[in-house]
C-alpha positions in Angstrom: 194.5 -65.1 -75.4 194.5 -64.4 -71.7 191.7 -65.2 -69.3 190.4 -61.6 -69.0 190.1 -61.1 -72.7 188.6 -64.6 -73.3 185.9 -64.2 -70.6 185.0 -60.6 -71.7 184.8 -61.7 -75.4 182.7 -64.8 -74.7 180.4 -62.8 -72.4 179.8 -60.1 -75.0 179.3 -62.7 -77.8 176.5 -64.2 -75.8 175.2 -60.7 -74.9 175.4 -61.3 -71.2 175.9 -58.7 -68.5 178.4 -59.4 -65.8 175.4 -60.1 -63.5 173.9 -62.6 -66.1 177.2 -64.4 -66.4 177.5 -64.6 -62.6 174.0 -66.1 -62.3 174.4 -68.5 -65.1 177.8 -69.8 -64.0 176.8 -70.0 -60.3 179.4 -67.5 -58.9 179.0 -64.1 -57.4 179.0 -60.9 -59.4 182.1 -59.7 -57.5 184.0 -62.7 -58.7 183.2 -61.9 -62.4 184.3 -58.3 -61.8 187.5 -59.6 -60.2 188.2 -61.7 -63.2 187.5 -58.9 -65.7 189.5 -56.4 -63.7 192.6 -58.7 -63.7 192.7 -59.7 -60.0 195.9 -61.8 -59.6 194.5 -64.3 -57.1 191.4 -66.2 -58.0 190.0 -69.6 -57.0 190.6 -72.1 -59.7 187.5 -74.0 -59.1 185.4 -70.9 -59.5 187.3 -69.9 -62.7 186.5 -73.3 -64.1 182.9 -72.9 -63.1 182.7 -69.7 -65.3 184.7 -71.3 -68.1 182.6 -74.4 -68.2 179.7 -72.2 -69.3 181.7 -71.6 -72.5 182.8 -75.2 -72.8 186.3 -74.6 -71.6 188.5 -75.2 -68.5 191.9 -74.0 -67.3 194.9 -76.0 -68.4 198.7 -75.8 -67.7 200.5 -73.5 -70.0 204.2 -73.5 -70.8 206.2 -70.6 -69.3 208.8 -68.8 -71.3 211.6 -68.9 -68.7 213.7 -66.3 -70.7 211.3 -63.6 -69.6 211.0 -64.5 -65.9 213.9 -62.3 -64.7 212.8 -59.1 -66.4 
């Protein structure tokens, strides 16, 4: 599951608005909106701040190199 879907799903499971999630995780509302809108460049420390609210953190993921040149 990608980051966008994961955060939206967890936020909705907990019945949190974007504003609620921002306040509870200690980041700005704009940052939550950036995540959920798929912004390509995000600060990893802030992503982990949000994910920690759900008991998760970012980890390295293996890349399928066969699709890199498409």
